[in-house]
Backbone as numpy.savetxt, mean C-alpha at the origin, in Angstrom:
# Nx Ny Nz CAx CAy CAz Cx Cy Cz
-24.45 -15.46 19.73 -25.41 -14.12 19.58 -24.68 -12.98 19.88
-23.62 -12.94 20.68 -22.39 -11.59 20.92 -22.07 -11.26 19.57
-21.65 -12.36 18.69 -20.68 -12.36 17.24 -21.47 -11.84 16.33
-22.79 -11.79 16.33 -24.00 -11.68 15.49 -24.19 -10.22 15.68
-23.85 -9.53 16.92 -24.37 -8.19 17.00 -23.34 -7.32 16.67
-22.10 -7.97 16.86 -20.59 -7.23 16.67 -20.69 -7.23 15.07
-21.08 -8.07 14.45 -21.25 -8.26 13.08 -21.77 -6.86 12.31
-23.24 -6.87 13.32 -24.29 -5.97 12.47 -23.87 -4.78 12.95
-23.29 -4.27 14.01 -22.28 -3.16 14.46 -21.37 -2.47 13.14
-20.59 -3.93 12.78 -19.44 -3.28 11.77 -20.47 -3.21 10.49
-21.24 -3.67 10.58 -21.80 -3.36 9.05 -22.62 -2.22 8.83
-22.41 -1.65 10.07 -23.37 -0.31 10.19 -22.12 0.67 9.88
-21.13 0.92 10.91 -19.71 1.46 10.31 -19.10 1.25 9.07
-19.34 0.39 8.19 -18.79 0.10 7.36 -20.01 0.60 6.16
-21.30 0.90 6.44 -22.17 1.45 5.35 -21.82 2.92 5.49
-21.54 3.53 6.66 -21.36 5.07 7.21 -19.82 5.37 6.36
-18.93 5.05 6.47 -17.44 4.92 6.36 -17.91 4.91 4.19
-18.72 3.79 4.07 -19.33 4.10 2.53 -19.28 4.92 2.06
-20.45 5.70 2.56 -21.29 6.70 2.19 -20.47 8.05 2.40
-19.57 8.24 2.91 -18.66 9.48 3.07 -17.64 9.33 2.18
-16.48 7.97 2.07 -16.01 7.89 1.01 -16.53 8.08 -0.37
-17.91 7.60 -0.94 -18.23 8.31 -2.11 -18.74 9.82 -1.61
-18.90 10.26 -1.19 -19.54 11.66 -1.44 -17.77 12.33 -1.66
-16.80 11.99 -0.89 -16.01 12.83 -1.37 -14.84 12.40 -2.06
-14.89 11.04 -2.78 -14.58 10.90 -4.19 -15.20 11.33 -5.39
-16.81 11.75 -5.25 -17.69 11.83 -6.25 -17.13 12.75 -7.32
-15.81 13.30 -7.30 -15.34 14.29 -8.63 -13.76 13.81 -8.83
-13.74 12.66 -8.24 -12.11 11.87 -8.89 -12.05 11.26 -7.48
-11.28 10.11 -8.26 -10.31 9.40 -7.15 -8.41 9.38 -7.67
-7.82 9.30 -6.50 -8.11 9.27 -4.78 -8.18 11.02 -4.76
-8.59 10.97 -3.49 -9.04 12.09 -3.02 -8.01 12.25 -1.61
-7.35 13.38 -1.72 -6.88 13.60 -0.08 -7.20 14.83 1.10
-7.13 14.98 1.63 -7.71 16.22 2.60 -6.80 17.01 3.54
-7.44 16.82 4.75 -6.41 17.93 5.59 -5.79 17.58 6.57
-5.59 15.50 6.49 -4.76 14.96 6.95 -3.44 14.24 6.46
-2.31 14.57 6.40 -1.40 14.12 5.43 -1.33 12.70 5.60
-0.92 12.36 4.30 -0.72 11.03 4.18 -2.29 10.05 4.17
-3.17 10.73 4.38 -4.70 10.18 4.26 -4.87 10.08 2.83
-5.43 8.74 2.51 -6.30 8.75 0.76 -7.18 8.14 0.83
-8.20 9.10 0.23 -9.49 8.04 -0.04 -10.01 7.47 -1.48
-10.45 6.22 -1.86 -10.24 5.82 -2.99 -11.52 5.04 -3.72
-11.51 5.42 -5.05 -13.13 5.01 -5.53 -12.58 3.89 -6.80
-13.10 3.27 -7.45 -12.87 2.91 -8.19 -14.58 2.16 -9.01
-15.89 2.33 -10.25 -17.06 2.15 -10.42 -16.87 1.16 -11.18
-15.24 0.49 -11.45 -15.49 -1.05 -12.05 -14.49 -1.64 -12.03
-14.12 -2.89 -11.85 -12.71 -3.66 -11.81 -11.51 -2.87 -12.48
-10.84 -3.33 -12.60 -9.53 -3.19 -13.08 -8.80 -4.04 -13.11
-8.06 -3.99 -14.72 -6.81 -4.78 -14.59 -5.60 -4.81 -13.53
-4.63 -5.88 -13.42 -3.56 -5.78 -12.71 -2.66 -4.15 -12.56
-2.30 -3.57 -11.94 -1.86 -2.19 -12.21 -0.43 -2.19 -11.35
0.71 -1.91 -11.76 1.69 -1.69 -10.97 1.62 -1.05 -9.82
2.24 -1.15 -8.21 1.68 -0.11 -7.35 2.99 -0.68 -6.04
3.77 0.54 -5.98 4.43 0.64 -4.46 3.69 1.01 -3.69
3.21 0.32 -2.66 3.09 0.17 -1.16 3.87 0.47 -0.61
4.05 1.69 0.34 5.12 2.48 1.19 4.25 1.67 2.72
4.49 1.91 3.66 4.35 1.20 4.87 2.59 2.30 5.42
2.11 1.03 5.22 0.44 1.96 5.13 -0.36 1.16 5.93
-1.78 1.58 5.87 -2.45 0.58 6.07 -3.94 0.64 5.59
-4.91 -0.01 4.74 -5.18 0.29 3.88 -7.09 -0.63 4.22
-8.09 -0.06 4.04 -9.17 -0.09 4.75 -10.33 -0.24 3.42
-11.18 -1.25 3.55 -12.05 -1.14 2.41 -13.09 -1.28 2.94
-14.14 0.04 2.60 -15.17 0.21 3.16 -16.42 -0.85 2.19
-16.34 -0.79 1.23 -17.10 -1.58 0.01 -16.47 -2.11 -0.80
-16.54 -3.67 -1.41 -15.45 -4.10 -3.07 -14.75 -5.05 -2.12
-13.82 -5.26 -3.31 -12.99 -6.30 -2.79 -11.48 -5.69 -3.36
-10.17 -6.56 -2.89 -9.05 -5.43 -4.15 -8.31 -6.71 -3.61
-7.34 -7.36 -4.79 -6.23 -8.19 -4.63 -4.54 -7.24 -4.78
-3.96 -7.77 -4.02 -2.35 -7.37 -4.21 -1.47 -8.44 -4.33
-0.64 -8.47 -5.66 0.16 -9.66 -5.80 1.67 -9.37 -5.53
2.44 -9.92 -4.93 3.63 -9.24 -4.12 4.64 -10.63 -4.45
5.10 -10.74 -5.74 6.26 -11.84 -5.78 5.35 -13.07 -6.12
5.03 -14.54 -5.30 4.14 -15.27 -5.40 3.11 -15.10 -4.67
2.84 -14.15 -3.69 2.00 -13.68 -2.78 1.03 -12.97 -3.03
-0.11 -13.27 -2.68 -1.40 -13.05 -2.76 -2.20 -12.67 -1.85
-2.71 -11.53 -1.34 -3.19 -11.10 -0.67 -4.72 -10.16 -1.51
-5.58 -10.69 -0.68 -6.99 -9.81 -0.60 -7.88 -9.50 0.18
-8.18 -8.37 0.34 -8.90 -7.95 1.45 -9.99 -7.04 0.90
-10.81 -7.35 1.55 -12.66 -6.45 1.57 -12.81 -5.41 2.68
-14.10 -5.79 3.02 -14.90 -4.79 4.19 -14.66 -5.48 5.61
-14.12 -6.91 5.18 -14.19 -7.60 6.53 -12.10 -7.67 6.96
-11.60 -7.04 5.96 -10.60 -7.57 6.26 -9.32 -6.32 6.26
-8.61 -5.53 6.80 -7.52 -4.81 6.35 -6.33 -5.08 5.94
-5.64 -4.41 5.27 -3.98 -4.97 5.07 -3.14 -3.76 5.48
-2.15 -4.64 5.86 -1.46 -3.71 6.83 -0.11 -4.10 5.68
1.07 -3.34 5.72 2.36 -3.20 4.59 3.25 -2.43 5.60
4.27 -3.52 6.14 5.49 -2.75 7.23 6.49 -2.64 6.41
6.69 -2.67 5.39 7.77 -2.52 4.30 7.18 -2.15 3.23
8.23 -1.21 2.60 7.77 -0.60 1.28 7.93 -1.67 0.00
7.05 -1.93 -0.65 6.84 -3.36 -1.37 5.87 -3.32 -3.02
7.08 -3.51 -3.93 6.43 -3.40 -4.72 5.37 -4.64 -5.34
4.65 -3.90 -5.98 3.27 -5.29 -6.41 2.47 -4.47 -7.06
1.39 -5.76 -7.69 0.71 -5.37 -8.83 -0.42 -5.55 -7.88
-1.81 -4.73 -8.24 -2.86 -4.81 -7.50 -4.22 -4.68 -8.36
-5.38 -4.97 -8.26 -6.33 -4.37 -9.25 -7.83 -4.79 -8.19
-8.49 -4.38 -8.47 -9.98 -4.40 -7.64 -10.73 -5.39 -8.44
-11.36 -6.04 -7.64 -11.70 -7.16 -7.94 -13.30 -7.14 -7.97
-14.32 -5.98 -7.22 -15.17 -6.25 -7.17 -15.51 -4.53 -7.29
-16.03 -4.12 -8.03 -17.14 -2.56 -8.23 -17.37 -2.66 -9.40
-18.99 -1.84 -8.90 -19.85 -1.31 -10.61 -20.08 -0.03 -9.64
-20.53 0.84 -10.96 -21.57 1.98 -10.40 -22.25 1.93 -9.56
-22.42 1.29 -9.31 -24.24 1.29 -8.39 -23.24 0.88 -7.07
-22.22 0.17 -7.04 -21.86 -0.53 -5.67 -19.69 -0.29 -6.33
-19.73 1.17 -6.17 -18.52 0.91 -6.39 -17.45 0.62 -5.05
-16.08 0.01 -5.64 -14.96 0.29 -4.80 -14.75 1.23 -3.98
-14.88 1.49 -2.59 -14.83 2.23 -1.72 -13.12 2.09 -0.85
-12.53 2.92 -1.13 -11.50 2.24 0.12 -10.64 3.40 1.11
-9.94 3.33 2.12 -8.92 4.52 2.43 -7.56 3.70 2.64
-6.79 4.61 3.08 -5.36 4.17 2.67 -4.45 5.25 4.28
-4.11 4.66 5.03 -3.13 5.91 5.58 -1.59 5.47 5.56
-0.41 6.22 5.47 0.44 5.95 5.31 0.75 5.95 7.05
1.74 5.37 7.40 2.21 4.52 8.83 3.26 5.85 9.02
3.15 6.39 10.45 3.87 7.20 10.47 5.11 6.86 12.05
6.20 6.48 10.99 6.93 4.90 12.19 7.77 5.89 13.54
7.97 7.17 13.43 8.21 7.65 14.56 7.27 7.79 15.45
5.92 8.12 14.93 4.99 8.27 16.10 4.62 6.59 16.46
4.71 5.90 15.62 4.08 4.75 16.33 5.31 4.26 17.49
6.86 4.37 17.07 7.94 4.01 17.97 7.28 4.99 19.36
7.26 6.23 19.35 7.07 6.85 20.64 5.87 6.20 21.73
4.98 6.05 20.50 3.84 5.51 21.16 3.85 4.00 21.87
4.88 3.07 21.34 5.63 2.06 22.35 5.85 2.34 23.19
6.98 3.10 23.07 7.84 3.65 24.40 6.49 4.01 26.03
5.47 4.86 24.89 5.10 6.11 26.13 3.40 4.63 26.88
3.32 3.41 26.02 2.24 2.91 26.80 2.64 1.47 27.53
1.94 0.99 28.30 2.40 0.39 29.06 1.04 -1.03 29.03
0.44 -0.76 28.24 -0.70 -1.39 28.04 -0.65 -2.33 26.56
0.18 -2.56 26.12 0.21 -2.95 24.30 0.65 -4.54 25.25
0.32 -5.48 23.92 0.63 -7.12 24.29 2.30 -6.86 24.27
2.64 -8.21 25.31 3.72 -9.19 25.43 4.66 -8.83 24.11
5.91 -8.75 23.67 6.43 -9.00 22.15 6.31 -10.74 21.82
5.91 -11.11 20.57 5.66 -12.12 20.32 7.13 -12.62 19.50
6.84 -13.82 18.50 7.65 -13.98 17.75 7.84 -13.14 16.33
8.94 -12.81 16.02 8.84 -12.10 14.47 8.04 -12.29 13.79
7.62 -11.79 12.41 6.54 -11.92 11.65 7.31 -12.39 10.88
6.70 -12.82 9.22 7.45 -12.90 8.35 7.06 -12.10 7.30
6.20 -11.96 6.36 5.93 -11.21 5.20 6.12 -9.69 5.82
6.65 -9.03 5.00 6.11 -7.44 5.54 5.20 -6.69 5.29
3.93 -7.92 4.52 2.66 -7.76 3.88 1.89 -8.54 4.89
0.48 -8.17 4.94 -0.71 -9.17 5.66 -1.78 -8.70 5.97
-2.91 -9.50 5.77 -4.28 -9.11 6.27 -4.66 -9.45 7.26
-5.60 -8.47 7.90 -5.87 -9.16 9.56 -7.73 -8.39 9.73
-8.42 -9.31 10.28 -10.12 -8.78 10.44 -9.80 -7.44 11.11
-10.28 -6.50 10.52 -11.38 -5.05 11.20 -11.74 -5.17 12.03
-11.99 -4.13 12.79 -12.26 -4.17 13.96 -13.21 -3.20 14.17
-14.43 -3.03 14.96 -15.27 -1.84 15.27 -14.36 -0.53 15.89
-14.12 -0.57 16.48 -12.72 0.44 17.71 -11.97 1.09 16.20
-11.55 0.42 15.29 -10.51 0.92 14.09 -11.53 1.22 13.11
-12.65 1.01 12.86 -13.28 1.58 11.94 -13.84 3.10 12.54
-14.41 2.90 13.75 -14.96 4.05 14.05 -13.73 5.52 14.43
-12.45 4.99 14.69 -11.20 5.96 14.45 -11.22 6.40 12.98
-11.37 5.93 12.13 -10.75 6.11 10.38 -11.96 6.84 10.68
-13.49 6.81 10.89 -14.21 7.34 10.84 -14.38 9.02 11.20
-13.67 9.18 12.03 -13.40 10.41 12.92 -12.42 11.18 11.86
-11.52 10.33 11.49 -10.42 10.82 10.48 -11.05 11.49 9.27
-11.98 10.74 9.06 -12.77 11.20 7.61 -13.49 12.46 7.73
-13.80 12.40 9.33 -15.03 13.89 9.51 -14.20 15.10 9.31
-12.85 14.59 9.28 -12.04 15.84 9.60 -11.89 16.44 8.44
-12.36 15.65 7.08 -12.48 16.23 5.92 -13.35 17.57 5.81
-14.07 17.51 6.31 -15.46 18.65 6.54 -15.05 19.81 7.36
-13.78 19.57 8.33 -13.83 20.49 9.26 -12.34 20.94 9.33
-11.32 21.07 8.50 -10.23 21.31 8.33 -9.61 21.81 9.23
-10.28 23.02 9.57 -9.89 23.81 11.00 -9.48 22.98 12.27
-9.94 22.02 11.91 -9.93 20.91 13.41 -8.73 20.15 13.63
-8.60 20.11 12.11 -7.16 18.80 11.92 -6.16 19.38 12.80
-5.16 20.40 12.79 -4.12 20.61 13.58 -4.27 19.83 14.90
-5.31 19.79 16.05 -5.52 19.77 16.97 -6.06 18.15 16.75
-6.96 18.10 16.34 -7.75 16.57 16.70 -6.96 15.36 15.84
-6.41 15.70 14.51 -5.77 14.40 13.65 -4.81 13.95 14.28
-3.92 14.52 15.28 -2.93 13.73 15.57 -3.51 12.83 17.21
-4.52 13.43 17.53 -5.00 12.19 18.62 -5.68 11.36 17.74
-6.19 11.46 16.84 -7.03 10.06 16.15 -5.91 9.26 15.60
-5.26 10.06 14.69 -4.13 9.03 14.56 -3.08 7.53 15.44
-3.01 8.63 17.06 -2.47 8.15 17.73 -3.42 6.55 18.29
-4.26 7.32 18.26 -5.73 6.06 18.34 -5.78 5.02 17.33
-5.60 5.39 16.40 -5.35 4.14 15.13 -4.27 3.30 15.27
-3.22 4.33 15.58 -2.01 3.44 15.73 -1.68 2.21 17.17
-3.10 3.01 18.10 -2.56 2.13 19.08 -3.52 0.52 18.91
-4.91 1.10 18.07 -5.63 -0.03 17.84 -4.70 -1.25 17.42
-3.96 -0.71 16.52 -3.42 -1.64 15.06 -2.16 -2.21 15.92
-1.44 -1.40 17.00 -0.09 -2.31 17.91 -1.21 -3.24 18.91
-2.59 -3.15 18.97 -2.77 -3.89 19.72 -4.04 -5.14 19.00
-3.49 -4.97 17.86 -4.59 -6.13 16.93 -3.65 -6.91 16.28
-4.02 -7.77 15.37 -3.32 -9.40 15.17 -1.57 -8.75 14.17
-2.02 -7.59 14.03 -0.79 -7.44 12.92 0.52 -6.60 13.58
-0.03 -6.12 15.41 0.87 -5.56 16.23 2.01 -5.69 16.47
2.71 -7.15 16.30 4.22 -7.50 16.00 4.90 -6.81 14.74
3.66 -7.08 14.28 4.67 -6.65 12.80 5.15 -5.01 12.44
4.42 -4.39 13.34 4.64 -2.98 13.36 5.79 -2.81 14.20
5.67 -3.34 15.37 6.56 -3.37 16.41 8.25 -3.47 15.75
8.42 -4.72 14.69 9.39 -5.03 14.60 9.94 -3.79 13.15
8.91 -3.63 12.57 8.74 -2.14 11.65 9.93 -1.02 12.03
9.32 -1.01 13.26 10.28 0.18 14.04 11.18 -0.26 15.06
11.48 -1.01 15.36 12.52 -1.61 16.30 13.80 -1.24 15.40
15.01 -1.04 16.24 16.31 -0.66 15.62 16.96 -1.94 15.84
17.65 -2.56 15.07 18.51 -3.69 14.92 17.20 -5.25 14.59
16.19 -5.22 14.75 15.11 -5.89 13.91 15.50 -6.57 12.58
15.58 -7.74 12.00 15.72 -8.15 10.86 14.38 -7.27 9.74
13.40 -6.72 10.25 12.89 -6.12 9.41 13.31 -4.94 9.21
13.94 -4.06 10.37 14.41 -2.46 10.07 15.15 -2.63 9.21
16.57 -4.20 9.39 17.61 -4.24 8.45 16.91 -3.97 6.86
16.01 -5.22 6.92 15.33 -4.90 5.51 15.11 -3.52 4.85
14.07 -2.89 5.59 13.34 -1.71 5.56 14.87 -0.93 5.24
16.19 -0.78 5.83 17.30 0.32 5.60 18.12 -0.44 3.79
17.70 -2.00 3.78 18.25 -1.82 2.50 17.09 -1.73 1.13
15.91 -1.77 1.73 15.29 -1.25 0.62 14.47 0.16 -0.18
15.21 0.70 1.33 15.21 2.41 1.01 16.90 2.81 0.25
17.82 1.78 0.57 18.63 2.01 -0.31 18.57 1.75 -2.10
17.81 0.68 -1.90 17.51 0.03 -3.10 16.75 1.05 -4.35
15.50 1.96 -3.20 14.98 2.86 -3.51 15.38 4.01 -4.42
16.25 4.16 -3.52 16.94 5.64 -3.88 18.29 5.34 -5.11
18.71 4.21 -4.81 19.72 3.61 -6.08 19.76 2.91 -7.25
17.96 3.02 -7.31 17.86 1.78 -8.68 18.78 1.73 -9.58
18.49 2.96 -9.88 19.49 2.91 -11.51 20.93 2.47 -11.52
21.26 2.03 -10.32 22.68 1.40 -10.61 22.21 -0.27 -10.34
23.86 -0.76 -10.88 23.44 -2.41 -10.42 24.18 -2.55 -8.93
23.65 -3.93 -8.46 23.00 -4.15 -7.52 24.58 -5.55 -7.26
24.95 -5.14 -6.26 25.94 -6.31 -5.57 25.41 -6.78 -4.40
24.95 -8.06 -4.17 24.29 -8.20 -2.66 25.55 -8.38 -1.68
26.79 -8.66 -1.58 27.47 -8.64 -0.50 27.45 -7.53 -0.58
27.44 -6.43 -1.15 27.74 -4.96 -0.49 26.25 -4.06 0.29
25.02 -4.70 0.09 24.40 -4.56 0.59 24.12 -5.44 1.67
24.63 -6.28 1.78 24.45 -6.76 2.85 25.48 -6.48 4.18
26.08 -6.13 3.58 27.59 -5.19 4.36 26.58 -3.54 4.68
25.98 -3.25 3.91 25.09 -1.67 4.35 24.49 -2.26 5.12
23.84 -3.12 5.57 22.47 -3.29 6.89 23.18 -4.20 7.66
24.75 -4.34 7.58 25.18 -5.57 8.42 24.36 -6.64 8.84
24.75 -7.50 7.73 24.21 -8.61 7.95 25.26 -9.56 6.98
25.09 -10.86 7.34 25.80 -11.65 6.02 25.40 -12.14 4.97
25.70 -12.09 3.69 24.99 -12.15 2.54 23.94 -12.96 3.19
24.15 -14.58 3.47 23.54 -15.45 3.41 21.99 -15.22 4.41
22.70 -14.50 5.48 21.42 -14.25 6.22 20.16 -13.07 5.41
20.86 -11.69 4.89 20.50 -10.80 4.27 19.40 -11.53 3.11
20.09 -12.13 2.47 18.91 -12.81 0.99 17.65 -13.61 1.63
17.85 -14.39 2.98 16.79 -15.26 3.15 16.10 -14.57 3.93
16.63 -13.49 4.95 15.40 -12.47 5.26 14.65 -11.42 4.40
15.32 -11.31 3.52 14.92 -10.28 2.11 13.90 -10.84 1.54
14.08 -12.31 0.75 13.20 -12.63 0.32 11.89 -13.34 1.11
12.12 -13.44 2.38 11.00 -14.36 3.76 10.05 -12.72 3.72
10.63 -12.05 3.97 9.78 -10.40 4.27 8.98 -10.30 3.10
9.73 -10.20 1.86 9.21 -9.05 0.40 8.67 -10.34 -0.44
8.70 -11.55 -0.09 8.61 -12.61 -1.52 8.97 -12.72 -2.57
10.63 -11.77 -2.51 11.45 -11.56 -3.68 12.35 -11.24 -3.22
13.51 -12.01 -4.40 15.14 -11.94 -4.10 15.44 -10.54 -4.18
16.43 -10.15 -3.72 16.89 -8.33 -3.74 16.85 -8.21 -5.34
17.38 -9.16 -6.06 17.10 -8.26 -7.58 16.38 -8.26 -7.81
15.22 -9.02 -8.12 13.94 -8.88 -8.24 13.23 -7.82 -8.18
13.46 -7.56 -6.62 13.09 -6.49 -6.21 13.28 -5.00 -7.14
14.87 -5.12 -7.03 15.70 -4.05 -7.57 14.73 -4.15 -9.22
14.67 -5.15 -10.19 14.17 -5.14 -11.25 12.66 -4.32 -11.47
11.85 -5.01 -10.40 10.76 -4.24 -10.26 10.13 -2.86 -9.97
11.53 -1.91 -9.01 11.86 -1.08 -9.10 12.29 0.06 -10.24
12.94 -0.59 -10.92 13.09 0.14 -12.09 11.95 -0.36 -13.69
11.44 -1.23 -13.50 10.25 -1.09 -14.39 9.49 -0.24 -14.09
8.71 0.01 -12.38 7.79 0.38 -12.04 8.05 2.12 -12.52
9.07 2.62 -12.12 9.51 3.80 -12.40 9.47 4.32 -14.14
10.22 3.38 -15.03 9.84 3.04 -16.37 8.37 3.57 -16.78
7.79 2.63 -16.27 6.08 3.09 -16.32 5.70 4.03 -16.18
6.16 4.69 -15.14 6.15 5.98 -14.69 6.00 6.96 -15.69
7.49 6.81 -15.90 8.26 8.27 -16.77 7.24 8.04 -18.36
6.78 6.61 -18.87 6.15 6.45 -19.97 4.69 7.20 -20.25
4.36 6.67 -18.79 2.52 7.35 -18.45 2.99 8.74 -18.17
3.64 9.60 -17.24 3.55 11.14 -16.83 4.61 11.52 -17.65
5.49 11.54 -18.18 6.23 12.20 -18.89 6.24 11.98 -20.50
5.52 11.07 -20.92 5.26 10.81 -22.22 6.63 9.94 -22.63
7.91 9.65 -22.17 9.15 9.29 -22.60 8.93 8.09 -23.86
9.50 7.75 -24.72 9.09 6.48 -25.26 9.94 5.38 -24.32
9.74 3.97 -25.21 10.19 2.69 -24.45 12.10 3.02 -24.03
12.19 3.20 -25.06 14.05 3.14 -25.65 14.33 4.76 -23.90
13.86 5.34 -24.16 14.24 6.75 -23.28 13.93 6.40 -21.93
12.87 5.75 -21.71 12.32 5.20 -20.16 13.48 4.47 -19.59
13.60 3.37 -20.69 15.00 1.94 -20.21 16.01 2.58 -19.67
16.21 3.02 -20.57 17.64 4.19 -20.46 17.99 5.35 -19.17
16.85 5.65 -19.50 16.62 6.34 -17.49 16.96 5.53 -16.11
16.54 4.42 -16.68 16.25 3.58 -15.08 17.38 2.75 -15.22
18.15 2.68 -16.20 19.23 2.00 -16.15 19.99 0.75 -17.08
19.00 0.69 -17.65 18.93 -0.50 -18.83 19.84 -0.42 -19.77
20.67 -0.99 -20.26 21.63 -0.89 -21.47 21.16 -1.59 -22.46
20.00 -2.59 -22.93 20.11 -3.48 -23.70 18.33 -3.28 -23.59
17.88 -2.54 -24.71 16.38 -2.32 -25.09 15.42 -3.75 -25.32
15.87 -4.36 -25.70 15.40 -6.12 -25.46 15.16 -6.59 -24.45
16.36 -6.79 -23.26 16.07 -6.86 -22.42 14.97 -6.24 -21.46
15.06 -4.89 -21.89 13.81 -4.12 -20.54 12.83 -4.42 -21.97
12.17 -4.66 -22.82 11.13 -5.23 -23.56 10.72 -6.34 -23.22
11.80 -7.62 -22.98 11.11 -8.44 -22.20 10.71 -8.61 -20.65
11.38 -7.71 -20.09 11.40 -8.01 -18.31 9.92 -7.40 -18.07
9.49 -6.01 -18.73 8.70 -5.46 -18.58 7.33 -6.14 -19.34
7.33 -6.89 -20.12 6.61 -7.75 -20.84 5.89 -9.05 -19.88
7.04 -9.39 -19.32 6.54 -10.43 -18.24 6.18 -9.77 -16.98
6.44 -8.86 -16.33 6.03 -8.42 -15.39 4.47 -7.86 -15.67
4.06 -6.84 -16.58 2.80 -6.30 -16.58 2.12 -6.58 -17.72
2.43 -7.55 -18.16 1.73 -8.86 -19.37 1.37 -8.23 -20.61
1.58 -6.75 -21.32 2.25 -6.75 -22.49 3.42 -5.80 -22.93
3.79 -5.50 -24.31 5.01 -4.61 -24.55 4.67 -3.22 -24.02
5.82 -2.34 -23.36 5.59 -1.21 -22.98 4.61 -0.12 -23.33
4.95 -0.30 -24.59 3.59 0.88 -25.66 2.47 0.49 -25.77
1.92 -0.88 -25.26 0.75 -1.56 -25.78 -0.02 -1.60 -24.45
0.75 -1.56 -23.30 0.37 -1.75 -22.14 0.48 0.19 -21.37
0.78 0.48 -22.18 0.68 2.31 -21.96 -0.66 2.72 -22.45
-0.85 2.73 -23.50 -1.90 2.53 -24.68 -3.31 2.08 -24.04
-3.33 0.23 -23.34 -4.42 -0.06 -22.52 -4.76 0.70 -21.13
-3.45 0.88 -20.51 -3.89 2.13 -19.37 -4.20 3.32 -19.57
-3.74 3.97 -20.39 -4.70 5.42 -20.62 -6.21 5.03 -21.32
-6.26 3.82 -22.09 -7.80 3.72 -22.18 -8.40 3.55 -21.46
-8.40 2.57 -20.16 -8.80 2.13 -18.88 -9.18 3.28 -18.03
-8.07 4.32 -17.69 -8.43 5.65 -16.88 -9.56 6.53 -17.45
-9.65 6.34 -18.86 -10.65 7.43 -19.81 -11.57 6.90 -19.39
-12.03 5.48 -19.38 -13.47 4.80 -19.43 -13.64 5.26 -17.69
-12.71 5.22 -16.82 -13.03 5.80 -15.51 -13.43 6.90 -15.34
-12.82 7.56 -15.79 -13.23 9.23 -15.98 -14.82 9.52 -16.63
-15.06 8.69 -17.82 -16.06 9.00 -18.18 -17.04 8.35 -17.31
-17.05 7.08 -16.27 -17.98 6.79 -15.37 -18.36 7.35 -14.73
-17.30 7.98 -13.98 -17.52 9.85 -12.66 -18.14 10.72 -13.47
-17.93 10.88 -14.53 -18.81 11.87 -15.49 -20.18 11.69 -15.39
-20.60 10.21 -15.79 -21.73 10.31 -16.12 -22.55 9.37 -14.77
-21.91 9.42 -13.82 -22.60 9.32 -12.49 -22.92 11.29 -11.73
-21.52 11.94 -12.02 -22.22 13.25 -11.61 -23.41 14.01 -12.47
-23.11 13.71 -13.75 -24.57 14.18 -14.41 -25.87 13.65 -14.18
């Protein structure tokens, strides 16, 4: 009986959350507001897999369903389960459930590692440390207190003058709920200096800043104070990718961004991200994105144009 009451409370909270996200994204997605790092998303149709770089964040779906693929791992999350990324993770994401009448509606909050560290130091009510988690990304069942806190954060979109005072309080509550939740240990490891998660995060940050350069695993392991074998093992365990695969995805995602946003041709984009062989670039790009560079870019622009038209029709 208690479980069914909780389900009904969650259902009502999600309905209110969906209503607010739908209103705030009626003229386009994503939508940002008065709280830095807090973004609202909407899709009125399912989408093909698209490249995405997940920074440390928490993602909550109010309506619909989404899938993220990282290496050989697949994470599906919906209104019952949220997604946590404790490490920067390159992947492919696509919306699985969305229609104009029942659009995909979601939010994402970038995690502030400094604030999480401070909360851990300040609180004596957090659960004891557990065994270190594996992957840097995971899903967990959403709770009513967490939904309620996110609703208060959304409410600040309508009163941005209150955000400087109230947003830090609400964010602190969200971090507290996450740390007390099933993925709390994953967040602890993210901010704990000397932990394997912290060391791998340091390596990932180096790769992100130096993705145009060749990668030598031994040098990268030394950079994070690990042996080569231990570094490789933990990197693959946490990201589902080898360091070289991770490096390759960073290059290809940046090349795709250059072609989309700066309208570079495939050869120029390949050169910009460090490829010396256009044919190798084309092969690896097709393997990751499912189509040669220029065809993929044309398909993506067509998909975006169709989604924009759907939003215009709804607004009309």
